[in-house]
C-alpha positions as CSV (number, residue, x, y, z in Angstrom):
1,X,4.9,6.1,28.1
2,X,7.7,3.7,29.0
3,X,6.5,1.2,26.4
4,X,6.7,3.9,23.8
5,X,10.1,4.9,24.8
6,X,11.4,1.3,24.6
7,X,9.7,1.0,21.2
8,X,11.4,4.1,20.0
9,X,14.8,2.8,21.2
10,X,14.2,-0.4,19.3
11,X,13.6,1.4,16.0
12,X,16.4,3.8,16.5
13,X,18.8,0.9,17.0
14,X,17.7,-1.4,14.3
15,X,16.5,1.0,11.7
16,X,17.8,4.5,12.2
17,X,21.5,3.7,12.8
18,X,21.8,1.2,9.9
19,X,20.3,3.7,7.5
20,X,22.7,6.6,8.3
21,X,25.0,5.5,5.4
22,X,23.4,5.7,2.1
23,X,23.2,2.3,0.2
24,X,20.9,0.1,-1.7
25,X,19.2,-2.6,0.6
26,X,18.9,-6.2,-0.3
27,X,15.6,-7.5,-1.5
28,X,15.0,-9.1,1.9
29,X,15.8,-5.9,3.8
30,X,13.6,-3.9,1.5
31,X,10.7,-6.3,2.0
32,X,11.1,-6.1,5.7
33,X,10.9,-2.2,5.6
34,X,7.8,-2.4,3.5
35,X,6.1,-4.7,5.9
36,X,7.0,-2.6,8.8
37,X,5.8,0.6,7.3
38,X,2.5,-1.0,6.3
39,X,2.0,-2.5,9.8
40,X,2.9,0.7,11.6
41,X,0.6,2.9,9.3
42,X,-2.2,1.3,11.2
43,X,-0.8,1.4,14.7
44,X,2.0,3.9,15.2
45,X,2.3,6.5,12.3
46,X,5.2,8.3,14.0
47,X,7.3,5.2,13.9
48,X,6.2,4.4,10.2
49,X,7.6,7.9,9.5
50,X,11.0,7.1,11.0
51,X,11.4,3.9,8.9
52,X,10.2,5.7,5.7
53,X,12.6,8.6,6.1
54,X,15.4,6.2,6.5
55,X,14.4,4.1,3.5
56,X,14.3,7.3,1.5
57,X,18.0,7.6,1.8
58,X,18.5,4.4,-0.3
59,X,20.3,4.7,-3.5
60,X,17.9,2.3,-5.1
61,X,15.3,4.2,-7.1
62,X,12.5,1.7,-6.4
63,X,13.2,1.8,-2.7
64,X,13.5,5.5,-2.7
65,X,10.0,6.0,-4.6
66,X,8.2,3.5,-2.3
67,X,9.5,5.5,0.7
68,X,8.4,8.9,-0.8
69,X,5.0,7.4,-1.6
70,X,4.7,6.1,2.1
71,X,5.7,9.5,3.4
72,X,3.2,11.3,1.3
73,X,0.4,8.9,2.5
74,X,1.4,9.4,6.1
75,X,1.6,13.2,5.7
76,X,-1.8,13.3,4.2
77,X,-3.2,11.2,7.0
78,X,-1.9,13.9,9.3
79,X,-3.4,16.6,7.2
80,X,-0.1,17.9,5.7
81,X,-1.2,18.3,2.0
82,X,1.9,20.4,1.1
83,X,4.5,17.8,2.2
84,X,2.3,15.0,0.6
85,X,2.0,16.6,-2.8
86,X,5.7,17.4,-2.7
87,X,6.7,13.8,-2.1
88,X,4.3,12.5,-4.7
89,X,5.9,14.9,-7.3
90,X,9.4,13.7,-6.3
91,X,8.4,10.1,-6.6
92,X,6.8,10.5,-10.1
93,X,9.9,12.3,-11.4
94,X,12.2,9.6,-10.0
95,X,10.0,6.9,-11.7
96,X,10.8,8.5,-15.1
97,X,14.5,7.4,-14.6
98,X,13.7,3.8,-14.4
99,X,13.8,1.9,-17.7
100,X,10.7,0.1,-18.7
101,X,10.7,-3.1,-17.0
102,X,9.0,-5.3,-14.3
103,X,10.8,-3.3,-11.7
104,X,9.2,0.0,-13.1
105,X,5.8,-1.6,-13.3
106,X,5.9,-2.9,-9.7
107,X,7.2,0.6,-8.5
108,X,4.4,2.4,-10.2
109,X,1.8,-0.1,-8.8
110,X,3.0,0.7,-5.3
111,X,3.1,4.5,-6.0
112,X,-0.4,4.8,-7.5
113,X,-1.9,2.7,-4.6
114,X,-0.6,5.4,-2.3
115,X,-1.8,8.2,-4.5
116,X,-5.3,6.7,-4.8
117,X,-5.5,6.4,-1.1
118,X,-4.5,10.0,-0.7
119,X,-7.3,11.1,-3.0
120,X,-9.7,8.9,-1.0
121,X,-8.7,10.6,2.1
122,X,-9.4,14.0,0.4
123,X,-12.8,12.7,-0.6
124,X,-11.9,12.8,-4.3
125,X,-13.5,9.6,-5.0
126,X,-13.4,9.6,-8.8
127,X,-9.6,10.5,-8.8
128,X,-8.9,7.8,-6.3
129,X,-10.6,5.2,-8.4
130,X,-8.7,6.1,-11.4
131,X,-5.3,6.0,-9.6
132,X,-6.1,2.6,-7.9
133,X,-7.2,1.1,-11.2
134,X,-4.1,2.3,-12.8
135,X,-2.0,0.8,-10.0
136,X,-4.1,-2.4,-10.5
137,X,-3.2,-2.5,-14.3
138,X,0.5,-2.4,-13.5
139,X,0.1,-5.2,-10.9
140,X,-1.9,-7.5,-13.3
141,X,0.6,-6.9,-16.1
142,X,3.5,-8.3,-13.9
143,X,1.2,-10.9,-12.3
144,X,1.8,-9.5,-8.7
145,X,-0.9,-11.2,-7.1
146,X,-0.1,-9.8,-3.5
147,X,-0.5,-6.2,-4.8
148,X,-3.5,-7.1,-6.9
149,X,-5.2,-8.1,-3.7
150,X,-4.3,-4.9,-1.9
151,X,-5.4,-2.7,-4.8
152,X,-8.8,-4.6,-5.1
153,X,-9.3,-4.2,-1.5
154,X,-8.8,-0.4,-1.7
155,X,-11.0,-0.3,-4.8
156,X,-13.7,-2.0,-2.7
157,X,-13.5,0.9,-0.2
158,X,-14.4,3.4,-2.9
159,X,-17.3,1.1,-4.1
160,X,-18.5,1.1,-0.6
161,X,-18.4,4.9,-0.4
162,X,-20.6,5.3,-3.5
163,X,-23.0,2.7,-2.7
164,X,-21.9,-0.3,-4.9
165,X,-22.0,-2.7,-2.0
166,X,-22.7,-5.8,-3.8
167,X,-19.9,-5.2,-6.2
168,X,-17.5,-4.5,-3.4
169,X,-18.6,-7.7,-1.5
170,X,-18.1,-9.8,-4.7
171,X,-14.6,-8.3,-5.2
172,X,-13.6,-8.7,-1.5
173,X,-14.6,-12.4,-1.5
174,X,-12.7,-13.0,-4.6
175,X,-9.6,-11.4,-3.0
176,X,-10.2,-13.5,0.3
177,X,-10.2,-16.6,-1.9
178,X,-7.1,-15.5,-3.7
179,X,-5.2,-15.0,-0.3
180,X,-6.2,-18.4,0.8
181,X,-4.7,-19.9,-2.3
182,X,-1.6,-17.7,-2.4
183,X,-0.9,-17.0,1.4
184,X,2.8,-18.2,0.8
185,X,3.3,-14.9,-1.0
186,X,2.9,-12.9,2.2
187,X,5.0,-12.4,5.2
188,X,3.3,-13.0,8.6
189,X,2.8,-9.2,9.3
190,X,1.7,-8.4,5.7
191,X,-0.7,-11.3,5.8
192,X,-2.3,-10.1,9.1
193,X,-2.5,-6.5,7.9
194,X,-4.0,-7.5,4.7
195,X,-6.6,-9.9,6.0
196,X,-7.7,-7.6,8.8
197,X,-8.2,-4.7,6.4
198,X,-10.2,-7.1,3.9
199,X,-12.4,-8.6,6.5
200,X,-13.2,-5.1,8.0
201,X,-14.2,-4.0,4.5
202,X,-16.5,-7.0,4.1
203,X,-18.2,-6.3,7.4
204,X,-18.7,-2.7,6.5
205,X,-20.2,-3.6,3.2
206,X,-22.6,-6.0,4.8
207,X,-23.5,-3.4,7.3
208,X,-24.1,-0.9,4.5
209,X,-26.5,-3.3,2.6
210,X,-28.4,-3.5,5.8
211,X,-28.7,0.2,6.3
212,X,-29.9,0.5,2.7
213,X,-32.6,-2.1,3.2
214,X,-33.2,-2.5,6.9
215,X,-35.4,-5.5,6.6
216,X,-33.3,-8.6,7.0
217,X,-31.3,-8.4,10.3
218,X,-29.5,-11.6,9.4
219,X,-27.3,-9.4,7.2
220,X,-26.0,-7.7,10.4
221,X,-24.9,-11.2,11.6
222,X,-22.7,-11.5,8.5
223,X,-21.2,-8.0,9.3
224,X,-20.5,-9.2,12.9
225,X,-19.0,-12.4,11.6
226,X,-16.5,-10.6,9.5
227,X,-15.7,-7.9,12.2
228,X,-14.9,-10.8,14.7
229,X,-12.6,-12.5,12.2
230,X,-11.0,-9.1,11.4
231,X,-10.1,-8.7,15.2
232,X,-8.3,-12.0,15.1
233,X,-6.0,-10.7,12.5
234,X,-5.3,-7.3,14.0
235,X,-3.4,-8.4,17.0
236,X,-0.2,-6.3,16.0
237,X,-2.1,-3.1,15.1
238,X,-4.0,-1.3,17.8
239,X,-5.4,1.2,15.4
240,X,-7.1,-1.5,13.2
241,X,-8.4,-3.2,16.3
242,X,-10.0,0.1,17.5
243,X,-11.6,0.7,14.2
244,X,-13.0,-2.8,13.9
245,X,-14.4,-2.4,17.5
246,X,-16.0,1.0,16.4
247,X,-17.9,-0.8,13.7
248,X,-18.9,-3.7,15.9
249,X,-20.4,-1.4,18.4
250,X,-22.3,0.3,15.6
251,X,-23.9,-3.1,14.7
252,X,-24.9,-3.7,18.3
253,X,-26.6,-0.3,18.3
254,X,-28.7,-1.4,15.1
255,X,-29.5,-4.7,16.9
256,X,-30.7,-2.4,19.8
257,X,-28.2,-3.7,22.2
258,X,-27.4,-0.1,23.3
259,X,-25.8,-1.0,26.7
260,X,-23.5,-3.4,25.2
261,X,-22.3,-0.9,22.6
262,X,-21.8,1.7,25.2
263,X,-19.5,-0.6,27.2
264,X,-17.5,-1.2,24.0
265,X,-17.3,2.5,23.3
266,X,-16.0,3.2,26.8
267,X,-13.1,0.7,26.2
268,X,-12.4,2.3,22.8
269,X,-12.2,5.8,24.3
270,X,-9.6,4.6,26.8
271,X,-7.5,2.9,24.0
272,X,-7.7,5.9,21.9
273,X,-6.4,8.2,24.8
274,X,-3.7,5.6,25.7
275,X,-2.4,5.2,22.2
276,X,-3.1,8.8,20.9
277,X,-5.5,7.7,18.3
278,X,-7.2,11.1,17.7
279,X,-9.2,10.3,14.7
280,X,-10.7,7.3,16.3
281,X,-11.3,9.2,19.6
282,X,-13.2,11.9,17.5
283,X,-15.4,9.3,15.9
284,X,-16.0,7.3,19.2
285,X,-17.2,10.5,20.8
286,X,-19.8,11.0,18.1
287,X,-20.9,7.3,18.4
288,X,-21.1,7.7,22.1
289,X,-23.5,10.6,21.6
290,X,-25.5,8.7,19.1
291,X,-25.8,5.7,21.5
292,X,-27.1,7.9,24.3
293,X,-29.4,9.5,21.8
294,X,-30.9,6.1,20.9
295,X,-31.1,5.4,24.7
296,X,-33.1,8.7,25.2
297,X,-30.5,10.0,27.7
298,X,-30.5,13.4,25.9
299,X,-28.3,15.2,28.4
300,X,-25.4,12.9,28.0
301,X,-26.0,12.7,24.2
302,X,-25.7,16.6,24.1
303,X,-22.3,16.5,26.1
304,X,-20.7,14.1,23.5
305,X,-22.1,15.9,20.5
306,X,-20.8,19.1,22.0
307,X,-17.4,17.7,22.3
308,X,-17.4,16.6,18.6
309,X,-18.4,20.2,17.7
310,X,-15.8,21.6,19.9
311,X,-12.9,19.3,18.4
312,X,-13.9,20.0,14.9
313,X,-14.1,23.8,15.4
314,X,-10.9,24.3,17.5
315,X,-8.5,21.7,16.2
316,X,-6.1,22.7,13.3
317,X,-6.5,19.3,11.6
318,X,-10.0,18.9,10.2
319,X,-11.4,15.6,11.3
320,X,-14.2,13.8,9.4
321,X,-16.9,16.2,8.5
322,X,-19.7,13.6,8.5
323,X,-19.6,13.3,12.3
324,X,-19.7,17.1,12.8
325,X,-22.5,17.6,10.4
326,X,-24.6,14.6,11.8
327,X,-24.1,15.9,15.4
328,X,-26.1,19.0,14.3
329,X,-28.9,16.7,13.1
330,X,-29.2,15.0,16.4
331,X,-28.8,18.1,18.5
332,X,-31.8,19.5,16.5
333,X,-33.8,16.4,17.3
334,X,-32.9,16.6,21.0
335,X,-33.9,20.1,21.3
336,X,-37.1,19.5,19.5
337,X,-38.0,16.7,21.9
338,X,-37.1,19.0,24.9
339,X,-39.5,21.7,23.5
340,X,-36.6,24.1,22.9
341,X,-37.7,25.1,19.4
342,X,-35.5,28.0,19.0
343,X,-32.4,25.9,19.4
344,X,-34.0,23.1,17.4
345,X,-34.4,25.6,14.5
346,X,-30.9,26.9,14.9
347,X,-29.3,23.5,14.8
348,X,-31.6,22.3,11.9
349,X,-30.4,25.5,9.9
350,X,-26.8,24.8,10.7
351,X,-27.2,21.3,9.6
352,X,-28.8,22.2,6.2
353,X,-26.1,24.8,5.7
354,X,-23.3,22.3,6.2
355,X,-25.0,19.4,4.5
356,X,-25.6,21.3,1.2
357,X,-21.8,21.7,0.5
358,X,-21.1,18.2,1.5
359,X,-23.9,17.0,-0.4
360,X,-22.8,18.7,-3.7
361,X,-19.3,17.3,-3.4
362,X,-20.6,13.7,-2.9
363,X,-23.1,13.9,-5.7
364,X,-20.4,15.2,-8.0
365,X,-18.0,12.5,-7.1
366,X,-20.7,9.9,-7.6
367,X,-21.9,11.2,-11.0
368,X,-18.3,11.0,-12.2
369,X,-18.1,7.3,-11.1
370,X,-21.5,5.9,-11.9
371,X,-24.2,8.5,-11.6
372,X,-25.4,7.6,-8.2
373,X,-27.7,10.1,-6.5
374,X,-27.4,11.0,-2.8
375,X,-30.2,10.0,-0.6
376,X,-32.4,12.9,0.7
377,X,-34.3,11.4,3.6
378,X,-32.6,13.4,6.3
379,X,-32.4,16.5,4.4
380,X,-36.2,16.5,3.7
381,X,-36.8,15.8,7.5
382,X,-34.7,18.8,8.4
383,X,-36.4,21.1,5.8
384,X,-39.8,20.2,7.2
385,X,-38.5,20.9,10.8
386,X,-37.0,24.1,9.9
387,X,-40.3,25.3,8.2
388,X,-42.5,24.1,11.1
389,X,-40.6,25.6,13.9
390,X,-39.8,28.9,12.2
391,X,-43.6,29.2,11.8
392,X,-44.2,28.3,15.5
393,X,-41.5,30.9,16.7
394,X,-43.0,33.6,14.6
395,X,-46.8,32.7,15.3
396,X,-47.0,35.1,18.3
397,X,-46.4,38.1,16.3
398,X,-47.4,37.1,12.7
399,X,-50.8,35.5,12.4
400,X,-50.6,35.0,8.6
401,X,-47.8,32.5,9.0
402,X,-50.4,29.8,9.2
403,X,-51.4,30.5,5.7
404,X,-47.8,30.5,4.6
405,X,-47.0,27.2,5.9
406,X,-50.1,25.8,4.2
407,X,-48.8,27.2,0.9
408,X,-45.3,25.8,1.5
409,X,-46.7,22.3,2.4
410,X,-48.9,22.3,-0.7
411,X,-46.0,23.4,-2.9
412,X,-43.8,20.6,-1.3
413,X,-46.3,17.8,-2.1
414,X,-47.0,19.3,-5.5
415,X,-43.2,19.1,-6.4
416,X,-42.9,15.7,-4.8
417,X,-45.9,14.4,-6.8
418,X,-44.5,16.0,-10.0
419,X,-41.1,14.4,-9.5
420,X,-42.6,11.1,-8.9
421,X,-44.5,11.3,-12.2
422,X,-41.3,12.3,-14.0
423,X,-39.5,9.3,-12.6
424,X,-42.2,6.9,-13.5
425,X,-42.4,8.4,-17.0
426,X,-38.6,8.2,-17.5
427,X,-38.7,4.5,-16.4
428,X,-41.4,3.7,-18.9
429,X,-39.6,5.5,-21.7
430,X,-36.4,3.8,-21.0
431,X,-38.1,0.4,-21.2
432,X,-39.6,1.4,-24.6
433,X,-36.3,2.8,-25.9
434,X,-34.5,-0.4,-24.9
435,X,-36.9,-2.5,-26.7
436,X,-36.5,-0.4,-29.8
437,X,-32.8,-0.8,-29.6
438,X,-32.9,-4.7,-29.1
439,X,-35.9,-5.3,-31.5
440,X,-33.6,-6.4,-34.4
441,X,-31.0,-8.1,-32.1
442,X,-33.2,-10.8,-30.5
443,X,-32.9,-12.3,-27.0
444,X,-29.3,-13.2,-27.7
445,X,-28.2,-9.7,-27.0
446,X,-29.8,-9.8,-23.5
447,X,-27.3,-12.4,-22.5
448,X,-24.2,-11.2,-24.4
449,X,-23.1,-8.8,-21.6
450,X,-23.1,-11.7,-19.0
451,X,-20.9,-13.8,-21.3
452,X,-18.4,-10.9,-21.8
453,X,-18.2,-10.4,-18.1
454,X,-17.5,-14.0,-17.6
455,X,-14.8,-14.0,-20.1
456,X,-13.2,-11.0,-18.5
457,X,-13.3,-12.5,-15.0
458,X,-11.8,-15.7,-16.6
459,X,-8.9,-13.9,-18.1
460,X,-8.1,-11.9,-15.0
461,X,-8.2,-14.6,-12.3
462,X,-8.1,-18.1,-13.7
463,X,-7.6,-19.6,-10.4
464,X,-11.2,-18.8,-9.3
465,X,-12.8,-21.0,-11.9
466,X,-14.1,-24.4,-10.7
467,X,-15.0,-26.1,-13.9
468,X,-15.2,-23.9,-16.9
469,X,-16.5,-26.4,-19.4
470,X,-19.2,-27.7,-17.1
471,X,-20.2,-24.3,-16.3
472,X,-20.5,-23.2,-19.9
473,X,-22.5,-26.3,-20.8
474,X,-24.9,-25.5,-17.9
475,X,-25.3,-21.8,-19.1
476,X,-26.1,-23.1,-22.6
477,X,-28.8,-25.4,-21.2
478,X,-30.3,-22.5,-19.4
479,X,-30.3,-20.5,-22.5
480,X,-32.0,-23.4,-24.3
481,X,-34.7,-23.4,-21.6
482,X,-35.3,-19.7,-22.0
483,X,-35.6,-19.9,-25.7
484,X,-38.2,-22.7,-25.2
485,X,-39.9,-20.4,-22.7
486,X,-40.0,-23.2,-20.1
487,X,-39.9,-20.4,-17.5
488,X,-43.6,-19.8,-18.2
489,X,-44.5,-22.9,-16.3
490,X,-45.6,-22.7,-12.5
491,X,-43.0,-25.4,-11.8
492,X,-40.0,-23.5,-13.0
493,X,-38.2,-23.8,-9.7
494,X,-34.6,-24.3,-8.7
495,X,-35.3,-28.0,-8.1
496,X,-37.1,-28.4,-11.4
497,X,-34.5,-26.6,-13.5
498,X,-31.6,-28.5,-11.7
499,X,-33.3,-31.8,-12.6
500,X,-34.0,-30.7,-16.1
501,X,-30.3,-29.8,-16.9
502,X,-29.0,-32.7,-14.9
503,X,-27.1,-30.9,-12.0
504,X,-27.6,-30.3,-8.3
505,X,-29.5,-27.2,-6.8
506,X,-26.4,-25.9,-5.0
507,X,-24.3,-25.7,-8.1
508,X,-27.1,-24.4,-10.2
509,X,-27.7,-21.6,-7.6
510,X,-24.0,-20.9,-7.7
511,X,-24.0,-20.7,-11.5
512,X,-26.9,-18.3,-11.6
513,X,-25.5,-16.0,-8.7
514,X,-22.1,-15.9,-10.3
515,X,-23.2,-15.1,-13.9
516,X,-26.3,-13.0,-13.3
517,X,-25.6,-11.6,-9.8
518,X,-29.1,-12.8,-8.8
519,X,-30.6,-15.6,-6.7
520,X,-32.4,-18.2,-8.9
521,X,-35.8,-16.8,-7.8
522,X,-34.8,-13.3,-8.9
523,X,-33.5,-14.7,-12.2
524,X,-36.8,-16.7,-12.8
525,X,-38.9,-13.6,-12.0
526,X,-36.9,-11.4,-14.3
527,X,-37.5,-13.9,-17.3
528,X,-41.3,-13.8,-16.5
529,X,-41.6,-10.0,-16.2
530,X,-39.4,-9.4,-19.3
531,X,-41.7,-11.7,-21.2
532,X,-44.9,-9.9,-20.1
533,X,-43.3,-6.4,-21.0
534,X,-42.3,-7.9,-24.5
535,X,-45.9,-9.2,-25.0
536,X,-47.5,-6.0,-23.9
537,X,-45.4,-4.0,-26.3
538,X,-45.9,-6.3,-29.4
539,X,-49.4,-7.6,-28.8
540,X,-52.3,-5.1,-28.2
541,X,-54.6,-7.9,-27.4
542,X,-52.5,-9.0,-24.6
543,X,-52.8,-5.7,-22.9
544,X,-56.6,-6.4,-22.6
545,X,-56.1,-9.4,-20.3
546,X,-56.7,-9.0,-16.6
547,X,-53.8,-8.9,-14.1
548,X,-54.8,-12.4,-12.9
549,X,-54.9,-13.8,-16.4
550,X,-51.4,-12.3,-17.4
551,X,-50.0,-13.6,-14.0
552,X,-51.3,-17.1,-14.7
553,X,-49.9,-16.9,-18.4
554,X,-46.3,-16.7,-17.1
555,X,-46.7,-19.1,-14.2
556,X,-47.6,-16.9,-11.1
557,X,-49.9,-18.5,-8.7
558,X,-50.7,-15.2,-7.0
559,X,-51.7,-12.1,-9.1
560,X,-50.6,-9.8,-6.2
561,X,-47.1,-11.2,-6.2
562,X,-46.9,-10.7,-9.9
563,X,-48.0,-7.1,-9.7
564,X,-45.5,-6.4,-7.1
565,X,-42.7,-7.7,-9.3
566,X,-44.0,-6.0,-12.4
567,X,-44.1,-2.6,-10.5
568,X,-40.6,-3.0,-9.2
569,X,-39.4,-3.5,-12.8
570,X,-41.3,-0.7,-14.5
571,X,-42.6,1.6,-11.7
572,X,-46.2,0.9,-12.9
573,X,-48.9,-1.7,-12.4
574,X,-49.7,-3.9,-15.5
575,X,-52.9,-2.0,-16.0
576,X,-51.2,1.4,-15.9
577,X,-48.4,0.0,-18.2
578,X,-51.0,-1.2,-20.7
579,X,-52.9,2.1,-20.6
580,X,-49.7,4.2,-21.4
581,X,-48.9,1.9,-24.3
582,X,-52.5,2.3,-25.6
583,X,-52.5,6.1,-25.0
584,X,-49.3,6.4,-27.0
585,X,-50.4,4.0,-29.6
586,X,-47.4,1.8,-29.1
587,X,-47.5,-1.4,-31.4
588,X,-44.3,-2.9,-32.6
589,X,-45.8,-6.2,-33.8
């Protein structure tokens, strides 16, 4: 507490008193205020409020608008939506008084960054993305690279929320490179804050990629690598440091290093209490419970999950709902393991009731952005548990419930089978429809989108290109090989193609990954599979070949490997795909 008192005296002396008289601050003073507000937002929000309120008294419109945006964001962080909205409206009205200029564009970029982050805090992801992109447009217009990087970092947060992990990683790595090339634009504090946030987001996205796949644990090594780098840049922000440690501990749980994770959570809890980090304290309690759940120490797990429920239910500020809902799931599982089916059913029912509203909100947000659908794995598990244990609880008095559960299960699997058939049919029809649209365009249209994307990237961030002319020449050579169907050969490998177009394998792999967002192996497989699909659609005789013969015709040594790749692309085996074409009498030759 003594340290906090001294800290307050420092800010009172150097920020509060000088700001009592209204005036416009110099560029250097304004920059210092901005840096302090950004840094303290992630370490001591009360002190950030003090500086923002003082800056709000400035007679300069840009400085006043930035201050109001910061106050709005800080207020939203504390759950005060009324003050937050009021300050945003005041800032927007003031911005109308600034003549069209670089100053106005810079001011609006700052303001829309704050507004986007506030929408993100309120889980309005589509609105957040629109606001952040609007701010990005203003920053690009005036070539404010420093603010471009900040906005791209925040946009990556939204992409992570909706499952666009690879897109987020690509954007964040581009921003990291831009920081390295332009770090002279940042003050020391701003550089540390920006790098820490960016590296934390990179770690989160790699961790999310693993959670989606859960096959290659080397991905978790990448997540840990970026988390450790992020900690090195968070020395001035205890809040950022704690958040990074929370994520690191989560990775150790996934690596089954449970005791190591628990030790980290114990340190986090202490730091949260000491520094009054209530949001992080709440999240850490949930993670503590989850760690003990994995350790099968169910009594301790229940203690921490109950604390999460208690804080969420009794505190005026509503903390993250995700932990509250998930705690119900794990409490249901624990009571199931302990044989208390009444409580298990109760928590399963509560979980489903809370999940449904959250799920609908998330689905709506995802549909507005890119049509992503929410995963249903946990929901299905809870539905099965609820049905199963409700039957067991009623079995003593209602004998016919056995028949009911049979009907429910049959209906469930019937619906599941029906949905699978519908998805497969839709995938097949989509392939045929795409072929119809592209029939008169030729293979050139398949590559047009990649060329356009490369041009857009070139225009936005010219500093990222290594050798445009050489890259264009190599892409043309790749296109020539595609047109000659060289990819049908068994020896169409990275080494073969690199030698063929006279480059090295490392650069060729980089070119393919940059322009097609695939590894070379994925790129080659897609060419082969697309060729087979085209031949099947246009050549009825080709459909009659065996899977082995088709595989060999496009350079696969192993028919099983070919069949897996074909199924991944179409949702069907080669035989099933051919039969569907024959049944529908498709022939575009």
